[in-house]
N, CA, C, O and CB atoms as a CASP TS submission, in Angstrom:
PFRMAT TS
TARGET T0000
AUTHOR 0000-0000-0000
METHOD Language model
MODEL 1
PARENT N/A
ATOM      1  N   MET     1       0.666  18.990 -20.482  1.00  0.00           N
ATOM      2  CA  MET     1       0.212  18.652 -19.155  1.00  0.00           C
ATOM      3  C   MET     1       1.332  17.922 -18.407  1.00  0.00           C
ATOM      4  O   MET     1       1.907  16.973 -18.940  1.00  0.00           O
ATOM      5  CB  MET     1      -1.069  17.790 -19.219  1.00  0.00           C
ATOM      6  N   PRO     2       1.649  18.350 -17.184  1.00  0.00           N
ATOM      7  CA  PRO     2       2.694  17.693 -16.401  1.00  0.00           C
ATOM      8  C   PRO     2       2.302  16.269 -16.021  1.00  0.00           C
ATOM      9  O   PRO     2       1.125  15.934 -15.894  1.00  0.00           O
ATOM     10  CB  PRO     2       2.993  18.501 -15.144  1.00  0.00           C
ATOM     11  N   LYS     3       3.330  15.447 -15.846  1.00  0.00           N
ATOM     12  CA  LYS     3       3.094  14.061 -15.439  1.00  0.00           C
ATOM     13  C   LYS     3       4.075  13.710 -14.326  1.00  0.00           C
ATOM     14  O   LYS     3       5.280  13.931 -14.448  1.00  0.00           O
ATOM     15  CB  LYS     3       3.246  13.078 -16.651  1.00  0.00           C
ATOM     16  N   VAL     4       3.543  13.164 -13.251  1.00  0.00           N
ATOM     17  CA  VAL     4       4.361  12.760 -12.110  1.00  0.00           C
ATOM     18  C   VAL     4       4.375  11.243 -12.043  1.00  0.00           C
ATOM     19  O   VAL     4       3.326  10.601 -12.102  1.00  0.00           O
ATOM     20  CB  VAL     4       3.825  13.373 -10.778  1.00  0.00           C
ATOM     21  N   THR     5       5.572  10.669 -11.918  1.00  0.00           N
ATOM     22  CA  THR     5       5.689   9.227 -11.755  1.00  0.00           C
ATOM     23  C   THR     5       6.537   8.933 -10.521  1.00  0.00           C
ATOM     24  O   THR     5       7.470   9.669 -10.201  1.00  0.00           O
ATOM     25  CB  THR     5       6.306   8.571 -13.023  1.00  0.00           C
ATOM     26  N   PHE     6       6.199   7.861  -9.847  1.00  0.00           N
ATOM     27  CA  PHE     6       6.895   7.434  -8.644  1.00  0.00           C
ATOM     28  C   PHE     6       7.519   6.061  -8.872  1.00  0.00           C
ATOM     29  O   PHE     6       6.906   5.198  -9.501  1.00  0.00           O
ATOM     30  CB  PHE     6       5.935   7.404  -7.436  1.00  0.00           C
ATOM     31  N   ARG     7       8.715   5.858  -8.371  1.00  0.00           N
ATOM     32  CA  ARG     7       9.308   4.521  -8.342  1.00  0.00           C
ATOM     33  C   ARG     7       8.824   3.892  -7.039  1.00  0.00           C
ATOM     34  O   ARG     7       9.531   3.888  -6.031  1.00  0.00           O
ATOM     35  CB  ARG     7      10.911   4.561  -8.436  1.00  0.00           C
ATOM     36  N   THR     8       7.615   3.367  -7.082  1.00  0.00           N
ATOM     37  CA  THR     8       6.990   2.863  -5.858  1.00  0.00           C
ATOM     38  C   THR     8       7.781   1.733  -5.205  1.00  0.00           C
ATOM     39  O   THR     8       7.662   1.506  -4.002  1.00  0.00           O
ATOM     40  CB  THR     8       5.593   2.386  -6.159  1.00  0.00           C
ATOM     41  N   ASP     9       8.587   1.026  -5.994  1.00  0.00           N
ATOM     42  CA  ASP     9       9.387  -0.057  -5.434  1.00  0.00           C
ATOM     43  C   ASP     9      10.510   0.473  -4.541  1.00  0.00           C
ATOM     44  O   ASP     9      11.013  -0.257  -3.686  1.00  0.00           O
ATOM     45  CB  ASP     9       9.971  -0.910  -6.556  1.00  0.00           C
ATOM     46  N   ARG    10      10.907   1.730  -4.727  1.00  0.00           N
ATOM     47  CA  ARG    10      11.992   2.322  -3.935  1.00  0.00           C
ATOM     48  C   ARG    10      11.514   3.308  -2.875  1.00  0.00           C
ATOM     49  O   ARG    10      12.309   3.751  -2.046  1.00  0.00           O
ATOM     50  CB  ARG    10      12.956   3.016  -4.846  1.00  0.00           C
ATOM     51  N   CYS    11      10.236   3.655  -2.888  1.00  0.00           N
ATOM     52  CA  CYS    11       9.687   4.639  -1.949  1.00  0.00           C
ATOM     53  C   CYS    11       9.677   4.054  -0.537  1.00  0.00           C
ATOM     54  O   CYS    11       9.227   2.928  -0.326  1.00  0.00           O
ATOM     55  CB  CYS    11       8.252   5.067  -2.372  1.00  0.00           C
ATOM     56  N   LYS    12      10.178   4.832   0.428  1.00  0.00           N
ATOM     57  CA  LYS    12      10.181   4.352   1.812  1.00  0.00           C
ATOM     58  C   LYS    12       9.022   4.906   2.630  1.00  0.00           C
ATOM     59  O   LYS    12       8.953   4.687   3.839  1.00  0.00           O
ATOM     60  CB  LYS    12      11.485   4.719   2.480  1.00  0.00           C
ATOM     61  N   GLY    13       8.113   5.619   1.977  1.00  0.00           N
ATOM     62  CA  GLY    13       6.894   6.072   2.630  1.00  0.00           C
ATOM     63  C   GLY    13       7.099   7.134   3.689  1.00  0.00           C
ATOM     64  O   GLY    13       6.344   7.177   4.660  1.00  0.00           O
ATOM     65  N   CYS    14       8.094   7.992   3.536  1.00  0.00           N
ATOM     66  CA  CYS    14       8.363   9.012   4.550  1.00  0.00           C
ATOM     67  C   CYS    14       7.287  10.097   4.576  1.00  0.00           C
ATOM     68  O   CYS    14       7.063  10.722   5.613  1.00  0.00           O
ATOM     69  CB  CYS    14       9.723   9.645   4.302  1.00  0.00           C
ATOM     70  N   GLY    15       6.616  10.326   3.437  1.00  0.00           N
ATOM     71  CA  GLY    15       5.537  11.299   3.383  1.00  0.00           C
ATOM     72  C   GLY    15       5.956  12.739   3.186  1.00  0.00           C
ATOM     73  O   GLY    15       5.099  13.623   3.168  1.00  0.00           O
ATOM     74  N   LEU    16       7.241  13.008   3.038  1.00  0.00           N
ATOM     75  CA  LEU    16       7.696  14.386   2.852  1.00  0.00           C
ATOM     76  C   LEU    16       7.093  15.029   1.603  1.00  0.00           C
ATOM     77  O   LEU    16       6.771  16.218   1.610  1.00  0.00           O
ATOM     78  CB  LEU    16       9.213  14.425   2.766  1.00  0.00           C
ATOM     79  N   CYS    17       6.942  14.264   0.554  1.00  0.00           N
ATOM     80  CA  CYS    17       6.384  14.798  -0.692  1.00  0.00           C
ATOM     81  C   CYS    17       4.933  15.246  -0.525  1.00  0.00           C
ATOM     82  O   CYS    17       4.486  16.173  -1.200  1.00  0.00           O
ATOM     83  CB  CYS    17       6.474  13.752  -1.795  1.00  0.00           C
ATOM     84  N   THR    18       4.209  14.596   0.362  1.00  0.00           N
ATOM     85  CA  THR    18       2.803  14.948   0.570  1.00  0.00           C
ATOM     86  C   THR    18       2.651  16.296   1.265  1.00  0.00           C
ATOM     87  O   THR    18       1.612  16.944   1.141  1.00  0.00           O
ATOM     88  CB  THR    18       2.106  13.867   1.386  1.00  0.00           C
ATOM     89  N   THR    19       3.673  16.720   1.991  1.00  0.00           N
ATOM     90  CA  THR    19       3.582  17.963   2.754  1.00  0.00           C
ATOM     91  C   THR    19       3.835  19.205   1.906  1.00  0.00           C
ATOM     92  O   THR    19       3.450  20.306   2.300  1.00  0.00           O
ATOM     93  CB  THR    19       4.559  17.930   3.895  1.00  0.00           C
ATOM     94  N   VAL    20       4.473  19.050   0.755  1.00  0.00           N
ATOM     95  CA  VAL    20       4.848  20.223  -0.039  1.00  0.00           C
ATOM     96  C   VAL    20       3.999  20.440  -1.282  1.00  0.00           C
ATOM     97  O   VAL    20       4.149  21.464  -1.948  1.00  0.00           O
ATOM     98  CB  VAL    20       6.270  20.108  -0.446  1.00  0.00           C
ATOM     99  N   CYS    21       3.129  19.524  -1.610  1.00  0.00           N
ATOM    100  CA  CYS    21       2.313  19.660  -2.819  1.00  0.00           C
ATOM    101  C   CYS    21       1.275  20.770  -2.633  1.00  0.00           C
ATOM    102  O   CYS    21       0.419  20.676  -1.753  1.00  0.00           O
ATOM    103  CB  CYS    21       1.613  18.317  -3.160  1.00  0.00           C
ATOM    104  N   PRO    22       1.347  21.820  -3.455  1.00  0.00           N
ATOM    105  CA  PRO    22       0.394  22.924  -3.294  1.00  0.00           C
ATOM    106  C   PRO    22      -1.045  22.543  -3.661  1.00  0.00           C
ATOM    107  O   PRO    22      -1.988  23.185  -3.199  1.00  0.00           O
ATOM    108  CB  PRO    22       0.830  24.096  -4.142  1.00  0.00           C
ATOM    109  N   LYS    23      -1.218  21.529  -4.467  1.00  0.00           N
ATOM    110  CA  LYS    23      -2.551  21.069  -4.863  1.00  0.00           C
ATOM    111  C   LYS    23      -3.057  19.914  -4.004  1.00  0.00           C
ATOM    112  O   LYS    23      -4.197  19.474  -4.157  1.00  0.00           O
ATOM    113  CB  LYS    23      -2.538  20.649  -6.315  1.00  0.00           C
ATOM    114  N   LYS    24      -2.207  19.422  -3.098  1.00  0.00           N
ATOM    115  CA  LYS    24      -2.557  18.319  -2.186  1.00  0.00           C
ATOM    116  C   LYS    24      -3.008  17.067  -2.933  1.00  0.00           C
ATOM    117  O   LYS    24      -3.947  16.389  -2.513  1.00  0.00           O
ATOM    118  CB  LYS    24      -3.659  18.762  -1.229  1.00  0.00           C
ATOM    119  N   ILE    25      -2.332  16.765  -4.046  1.00  0.00           N
ATOM    120  CA  ILE    25      -2.690  15.577  -4.828  1.00  0.00           C
ATOM    121  C   ILE    25      -1.714  14.417  -4.617  1.00  0.00           C
ATOM    122  O   ILE    25      -1.971  13.302  -5.071  1.00  0.00           O
ATOM    123  CB  ILE    25      -2.747  15.929  -6.304  1.00  0.00           C
ATOM    124  N   VAL    26      -0.612  14.671  -3.939  1.00  0.00           N
ATOM    125  CA  VAL    26       0.337  13.603  -3.612  1.00  0.00           C
ATOM    126  C   VAL    26      -0.087  13.034  -2.263  1.00  0.00           C
ATOM    127  O   VAL    26      -0.135  13.743  -1.258  1.00  0.00           O
ATOM    128  CB  VAL    26       1.835  14.131  -3.577  1.00  0.00           C
ATOM    129  N   VAL    27      -0.391  11.745  -2.264  1.00  0.00           N
ATOM    130  CA  VAL    27      -0.891  11.087  -1.050  1.00  0.00           C
ATOM    131  C   VAL    27      -0.184   9.746  -0.843  1.00  0.00           C
ATOM    132  O   VAL    27       0.422   9.195  -1.762  1.00  0.00           O
ATOM    133  CB  VAL    27      -2.428  10.878  -1.134  1.00  0.00           C
ATOM    134  N   MET    28      -0.278   9.244   0.370  1.00  0.00           N
ATOM    135  CA  MET    28       0.249   7.917   0.660  1.00  0.00           C
ATOM    136  C   MET    28      -0.787   6.886   0.212  1.00  0.00           C
ATOM    137  O   MET    28      -1.984   7.056   0.446  1.00  0.00           O
ATOM    138  CB  MET    28       0.587   7.757   2.184  1.00  0.00           C
ATOM    139  N   ASP    29      -0.320   5.826  -0.429  1.00  0.00           N
ATOM    140  CA  ASP    29      -1.217   4.768  -0.902  1.00  0.00           C
ATOM    141  C   ASP    29      -1.237   3.644   0.126  1.00  0.00           C
ATOM    142  O   ASP    29      -0.385   2.755   0.111  1.00  0.00           O
ATOM    143  CB  ASP    29      -0.772   4.231  -2.301  1.00  0.00           C
ATOM    144  N   TYR    30      -2.216   3.698   1.012  1.00  0.00           N
ATOM    145  CA  TYR    30      -2.307   2.704   2.083  1.00  0.00           C
ATOM    146  C   TYR    30      -2.937   1.393   1.619  1.00  0.00           C
ATOM    147  O   TYR    30      -3.124   0.475   2.418  1.00  0.00           O
ATOM    148  CB  TYR    30      -3.105   3.266   3.237  1.00  0.00           C
ATOM    149  N   ASP    31      -3.265   1.304   0.331  1.00  0.00           N
ATOM    150  CA  ASP    31      -3.842   0.071  -0.201  1.00  0.00           C
ATOM    151  C   ASP    31      -2.784  -0.927  -0.640  1.00  0.00           C
ATOM    152  O   ASP    31      -3.075  -2.112  -0.800  1.00  0.00           O
ATOM    153  CB  ASP    31      -4.748   0.385  -1.362  1.00  0.00           C
ATOM    154  N   ILE    32      -1.546  -0.452  -0.839  1.00  0.00           N
ATOM    155  CA  ILE    32      -0.486  -1.369  -1.278  1.00  0.00           C
ATOM    156  C   ILE    32       0.744  -1.248  -0.378  1.00  0.00           C
ATOM    157  O   ILE    32       0.948  -0.238   0.295  1.00  0.00           O
ATOM    158  CB  ILE    32      -0.099  -1.084  -2.746  1.00  0.00           C
ATOM    159  N   ILE    33       1.537  -2.283  -0.386  1.00  0.00           N
ATOM    160  CA  ILE    33       2.813  -2.301   0.324  1.00  0.00           C
ATOM    161  C   ILE    33       3.864  -2.713  -0.704  1.00  0.00           C
ATOM    162  O   ILE    33       3.707  -3.721  -1.393  1.00  0.00           O
ATOM    163  CB  ILE    33       2.789  -3.288   1.577  1.00  0.00           C
ATOM    164  N   ASN    34       4.933  -1.931  -0.803  1.00  0.00           N
ATOM    165  CA  ASN    34       5.969  -2.247  -1.790  1.00  0.00           C
ATOM    166  C   ASN    34       6.882  -3.365  -1.292  1.00  0.00           C
ATOM    167  O   ASN    34       6.682  -3.905  -0.204  1.00  0.00           O
ATOM    168  CB  ASN    34       6.800  -0.996  -2.114  1.00  0.00           C
ATOM    169  N   GLU    35       7.874  -3.700  -2.093  1.00  0.00           N
ATOM    170  CA  GLU    35       8.783  -4.813  -1.791  1.00  0.00           C
ATOM    171  C   GLU    35       9.556  -4.615  -0.488  1.00  0.00           C
ATOM    172  O   GLU    35       9.961  -5.582   0.157  1.00  0.00           O
ATOM    173  CB  GLU    35       9.762  -4.997  -2.930  1.00  0.00           C
ATOM    174  N   LYS    36       9.755  -3.349  -0.109  1.00  0.00           N
ATOM    175  CA  LYS    36      10.507  -3.050   1.104  1.00  0.00           C
ATOM    176  C   LYS    36       9.624  -2.991   2.350  1.00  0.00           C
ATOM    177  O   LYS    36      10.120  -2.806   3.461  1.00  0.00           O
ATOM    178  CB  LYS    36      11.237  -1.741   0.940  1.00  0.00           C
ATOM    179  N   GLY    37       8.304  -3.149   2.156  1.00  0.00           N
ATOM    180  CA  GLY    37       7.385  -3.169   3.272  1.00  0.00           C
ATOM    181  C   GLY    37       6.788  -1.822   3.640  1.00  0.00           C
ATOM    182  O   GLY    37       6.247  -1.660   4.734  1.00  0.00           O
ATOM    183  N   PHE    38       6.880  -0.849   2.731  1.00  0.00           N
ATOM    184  CA  PHE    38       6.360   0.486   2.993  1.00  0.00           C
ATOM    185  C   PHE    38       5.141   0.788   2.127  1.00  0.00           C
ATOM    186  O   PHE    38       4.959   0.203   1.060  1.00  0.00           O
ATOM    187  CB  PHE    38       7.443   1.530   2.754  1.00  0.00           C
ATOM    188  N   HIS    39       4.321   1.700   2.601  1.00  0.00           N
ATOM    189  CA  HIS    39       3.223   2.233   1.806  1.00  0.00           C
ATOM    190  C   HIS    39       3.805   3.377   0.969  1.00  0.00           C
ATOM    191  O   HIS    39       4.226   4.382   1.541  1.00  0.00           O
ATOM    192  CB  HIS    39       2.014   2.723   2.720  1.00  0.00           C
ATOM    193  N   PRO    40       3.843   3.262  -0.346  1.00  0.00           N
ATOM    194  CA  PRO    40       4.457   4.307  -1.173  1.00  0.00           C
ATOM    195  C   PRO    40       3.514   5.488  -1.410  1.00  0.00           C
ATOM    196  O   PRO    40       2.301   5.389  -1.221  1.00  0.00           O
ATOM    197  CB  PRO    40       4.890   3.722  -2.511  1.00  0.00           C
ATOM    198  N   ALA    41       4.096   6.585  -1.821  1.00  0.00           N
ATOM    199  CA  ALA    41       3.317   7.768  -2.198  1.00  0.00           C
ATOM    200  C   ALA    41       2.849   7.617  -3.641  1.00  0.00           C
ATOM    201  O   ALA    41       3.436   6.870  -4.423  1.00  0.00           O
ATOM    202  CB  ALA    41       4.156   9.075  -2.022  1.00  0.00           C
ATOM    203  N   THR    42       1.789   8.333  -3.979  1.00  0.00           N
ATOM    204  CA  THR    42       1.253   8.319  -5.328  1.00  0.00           C
ATOM    205  C   THR    42       0.500   9.621  -5.587  1.00  0.00           C
ATOM    206  O   THR    42       0.283  10.413  -4.670  1.00  0.00           O
ATOM    207  CB  THR    42       0.331   7.096  -5.541  1.00  0.00           C
ATOM    208  N   VAL    43       0.103   9.837  -6.836  1.00  0.00           N
ATOM    209  CA  VAL    43      -0.691  11.013  -7.194  1.00  0.00           C
ATOM    210  C   VAL    43      -2.118  10.555  -7.418  1.00  0.00           C
ATOM    211  O   VAL    43      -2.362   9.621  -8.182  1.00  0.00           O
ATOM    212  CB  VAL    43      -0.121  11.736  -8.466  1.00  0.00           C
ATOM    213  N   LYS    44      -3.069  11.211  -6.752  1.00  0.00           N
ATOM    214  CA  LYS    44      -4.457  10.768  -6.865  1.00  0.00           C
ATOM    215  C   LYS    44      -5.208  11.429  -8.010  1.00  0.00           C
ATOM    216  O   LYS    44      -6.121  10.821  -8.568  1.00  0.00           O
ATOM    217  CB  LYS    44      -5.179  11.034  -5.582  1.00  0.00           C
ATOM    218  N   GLU    45      -4.852  12.657  -8.377  1.00  0.00           N
ATOM    219  CA  GLU    45      -5.530  13.357  -9.472  1.00  0.00           C
ATOM    220  C   GLU    45      -4.489  13.999 -10.378  1.00  0.00           C
ATOM    221  O   GLU    45      -4.206  15.193 -10.270  1.00  0.00           O
ATOM    222  CB  GLU    45      -6.519  14.429  -8.925  1.00  0.00           C
ATOM    223  N   GLN    46      -3.930  13.208 -11.259  1.00  0.00           N
ATOM    224  CA  GLN    46      -2.839  13.634 -12.145  1.00  0.00           C
ATOM    225  C   GLN    46      -3.176  14.907 -12.929  1.00  0.00           C
ATOM    226  O   GLN    46      -2.305  15.746 -13.160  1.00  0.00           O
ATOM    227  CB  GLN    46      -2.499  12.514 -13.119  1.00  0.00           C
ATOM    228  N   GLU    47      -4.429  15.046 -13.332  1.00  0.00           N
ATOM    229  CA  GLU    47      -4.828  16.189 -14.152  1.00  0.00           C
ATOM    230  C   GLU    47      -4.743  17.522 -13.407  1.00  0.00           C
ATOM    231  O   GLU    47      -4.748  18.577 -14.041  1.00  0.00           O
ATOM    232  CB  GLU    47      -6.233  15.984 -14.654  1.00  0.00           C
ATOM    233  N   LYS    48      -4.667  17.494 -12.077  1.00  0.00           N
ATOM    234  CA  LYS    48      -4.555  18.726 -11.289  1.00  0.00           C
ATOM    235  C   LYS    48      -3.109  19.155 -11.062  1.00  0.00           C
ATOM    236  O   LYS    48      -2.860  20.234 -10.526  1.00  0.00           O
ATOM    237  CB  LYS    48      -5.239  18.545  -9.953  1.00  0.00           C
ATOM    238  N   CYS    49      -2.159  18.322 -11.465  1.00  0.00           N
ATOM    239  CA  CYS    49      -0.739  18.628 -11.264  1.00  0.00           C
ATOM    240  C   CYS    49      -0.337  19.865 -12.067  1.00  0.00           C
ATOM    241  O   CYS    49      -0.680  19.990 -13.243  1.00  0.00           O
ATOM    242  CB  CYS    49       0.138  17.422 -11.667  1.00  0.00           C
ATOM    243  N   ILE    50       0.399  20.783 -11.416  1.00  0.00           N
ATOM    244  CA  ILE    50       0.857  22.008 -12.085  1.00  0.00           C
ATOM    245  C   ILE    50       2.329  21.922 -12.484  1.00  0.00           C
ATOM    246  O   ILE    50       2.869  22.862 -13.067  1.00  0.00           O
ATOM    247  CB  ILE    50       0.641  23.216 -11.175  1.00  0.00           C
ATOM    248  N   GLY    51       2.976  20.804 -12.176  1.00  0.00           N
ATOM    249  CA  GLY    51       4.359  20.596 -12.591  1.00  0.00           C
ATOM    250  C   GLY    51       5.386  21.387 -11.806  1.00  0.00           C
ATOM    251  O   GLY    51       6.464  21.677 -12.325  1.00  0.00           O
ATOM    252  N   CYS    52       5.083  21.740 -10.576  1.00  0.00           N
ATOM    253  CA  CYS    52       6.010  22.546  -9.772  1.00  0.00           C
ATOM    254  C   CYS    52       7.257  21.769  -9.350  1.00  0.00           C
ATOM    255  O   CYS    52       8.304  22.370  -9.109  1.00  0.00           O
ATOM    256  CB  CYS    52       5.300  23.068  -8.538  1.00  0.00           C
ATOM    257  N   ALA    53       7.160  20.461  -9.260  1.00  0.00           N
ATOM    258  CA  ALA    53       8.252  19.551  -8.886  1.00  0.00           C
ATOM    259  C   ALA    53       8.712  19.716  -7.443  1.00  0.00           C
ATOM    260  O   ALA    53       9.819  19.295  -7.105  1.00  0.00           O
ATOM    261  CB  ALA    53       9.425  19.763  -9.802  1.00  0.00           C
ATOM    262  N   PHE    54       7.898  20.312  -6.591  1.00  0.00           N
ATOM    263  CA  PHE    54       8.245  20.414  -5.177  1.00  0.00           C
ATOM    264  C   PHE    54       8.381  19.021  -4.571  1.00  0.00           C
ATOM    265  O   PHE    54       9.261  18.778  -3.745  1.00  0.00           O
ATOM    266  CB  PHE    54       7.184  21.236  -4.410  1.00  0.00           C
ATOM    267  N   CYS    55       7.506  18.112  -4.988  1.00  0.00           N
ATOM    268  CA  CYS    55       7.546  16.749  -4.455  1.00  0.00           C
ATOM    269  C   CYS    55       8.864  16.066  -4.792  1.00  0.00           C
ATOM    270  O   CYS    55       9.468  15.415  -3.939  1.00  0.00           O
ATOM    271  CB  CYS    55       6.375  15.926  -5.001  1.00  0.00           C
ATOM    272  N   ALA    56       9.304  16.213  -6.020  1.00  0.00           N
ATOM    273  CA  ALA    56      10.561  15.589  -6.461  1.00  0.00           C
ATOM    274  C   ALA    56      11.757  16.204  -5.754  1.00  0.00           C
ATOM    275  O   ALA    56      12.712  15.504  -5.414  1.00  0.00           O
ATOM    276  CB  ALA    56      10.728  15.727  -7.979  1.00  0.00           C
ATOM    277  N   THR    57      11.707  17.498  -5.535  1.00  0.00           N
ATOM    278  CA  THR    57      12.801  18.186  -4.850  1.00  0.00           C
ATOM    279  C   THR    57      12.886  17.740  -3.390  1.00  0.00           C
ATOM    280  O   THR    57      13.985  17.608  -2.851  1.00  0.00           O
ATOM    281  CB  THR    57      12.615  19.714  -4.931  1.00  0.00           C
ATOM    282  N   MET    58      11.769  17.513  -2.761  1.00  0.00           N
ATOM    283  CA  MET    58      11.719  17.138  -1.347  1.00  0.00           C
ATOM    284  C   MET    58      12.106  15.678  -1.108  1.00  0.00           C
ATOM    285  O   MET    58      12.575  15.339  -0.022  1.00  0.00           O
ATOM    286  CB  MET    58      10.331  17.390  -0.799  1.00  0.00           C
ATOM    287  N   CYS    59      11.919  14.819  -2.093  1.00  0.00           N
ATOM    288  CA  CYS    59      12.136  13.374  -1.917  1.00  0.00           C
ATOM    289  C   CYS    59      13.605  13.046  -1.635  1.00  0.00           C
ATOM    290  O   CYS    59      14.465  13.304  -2.478  1.00  0.00           O
ATOM    291  CB  CYS    59      11.670  12.615  -3.165  1.00  0.00           C
ATOM    292  N   PRO    60      13.904  12.476  -0.450  1.00  0.00           N
ATOM    293  CA  PRO    60      15.298  12.147  -0.121  1.00  0.00           C
ATOM    294  C   PRO    60      15.842  10.962  -0.918  1.00  0.00           C
ATOM    295  O   PRO    60      17.056  10.778  -0.995  1.00  0.00           O
ATOM    296  CB  PRO    60      15.416  11.848   1.356  1.00  0.00           C
ATOM    297  N   ASP    61      14.964  10.163  -1.507  1.00  0.00           N
ATOM    298  CA  ASP    61      15.413   8.973  -2.229  1.00  0.00           C
ATOM    299  C   ASP    61      15.335   9.123  -3.749  1.00  0.00           C
ATOM    300  O   ASP    61      15.632   8.177  -4.479  1.00  0.00           O
ATOM    301  CB  ASP    61      14.592   7.785  -1.803  1.00  0.00           C
ATOM    302  N   CYS    62      14.940  10.296  -4.229  1.00  0.00           N
ATOM    303  CA  CYS    62      14.871  10.577  -5.661  1.00  0.00           C
ATOM    304  C   CYS    62      14.028   9.563  -6.424  1.00  0.00           C
ATOM    305  O   CYS    62      14.438   9.066  -7.474  1.00  0.00           O
ATOM    306  CB  CYS    62      16.257  10.613  -6.240  1.00  0.00           C
ATOM    307  N   VAL    63      12.850   9.260  -5.891  1.00  0.00           N
ATOM    308  CA  VAL    63      11.971   8.288  -6.542  1.00  0.00           C
ATOM    309  C   VAL    63      10.866   8.948  -7.355  1.00  0.00           C
ATOM    310  O   VAL    63      10.049   8.261  -7.967  1.00  0.00           O
ATOM    311  CB  VAL    63      11.359   7.375  -5.508  1.00  0.00           C
ATOM    312  N   ILE    64      10.836  10.289  -7.363  1.00  0.00           N
ATOM    313  CA  ILE    64       9.767  11.020  -8.057  1.00  0.00           C
ATOM    314  C   ILE    64      10.336  11.720  -9.287  1.00  0.00           C
ATOM    315  O   ILE    64      11.386  12.360  -9.236  1.00  0.00           O
ATOM    316  CB  ILE    64       9.093  12.052  -7.108  1.00  0.00           C
ATOM    317  N   LYS    65       9.606  11.576 -10.394  1.00  0.00           N
ATOM    318  CA  LYS    65      10.001  12.212 -11.649  1.00  0.00           C
ATOM    319  C   LYS    65       8.837  13.054 -12.145  1.00  0.00           C
ATOM    320  O   LYS    65       7.712  12.568 -12.258  1.00  0.00           O
ATOM    321  CB  LYS    65      10.422  11.152 -12.719  1.00  0.00           C
ATOM    322  N   VAL    66       9.114  14.324 -12.443  1.00  0.00           N
ATOM    323  CA  VAL    66       8.085  15.220 -12.953  1.00  0.00           C
ATOM    324  C   VAL    66       8.468  15.617 -14.364  1.00  0.00           C
ATOM    325  O   VAL    66       9.544  16.167 -14.598  1.00  0.00           O
ATOM    326  CB  VAL    66       7.913  16.474 -12.043  1.00  0.00           C
ATOM    327  N   GLU    67       7.573  15.331 -15.305  1.00  0.00           N
ATOM    328  CA  GLU    67       7.789  15.676 -16.709  1.00  0.00           C
ATOM    329  C   GLU    67       6.780  16.741 -17.099  1.00  0.00           C
ATOM    330  O   GLU    67       5.600  16.657 -16.761  1.00  0.00           O
ATOM    331  CB  GLU    67       7.666  14.422 -17.632  1.00  0.00           C
ATOM    332  N   ARG    68       7.268  17.745 -17.818  1.00  0.00           N
ATOM    333  CA  ARG    68       6.368  18.819 -18.247  1.00  0.00           C
ATOM    334  C   ARG    68       6.066  18.700 -19.711  1.00  0.00           C
ATOM    335  O   ARG    68       5.323  19.516 -20.257  1.00  0.00           O
ATOM    336  CB  ARG    68       6.966  20.186 -17.951  1.00  0.00           C
TER
END
């Protein structure tokens, strides 16, 4: 099963990763603010991840890691 992890401390909340997820499971977490003052992205339903890594490829800051 694929696993997606985010370096939420480095995420600038641009939202690009949320636009490319085919399962629409990558979302912005508006409940927290990271050290830099941004709302980071997160995965809401990890079990639905297909491991395509589109989110990681799109991320300009390389804060997303997809493990298969």
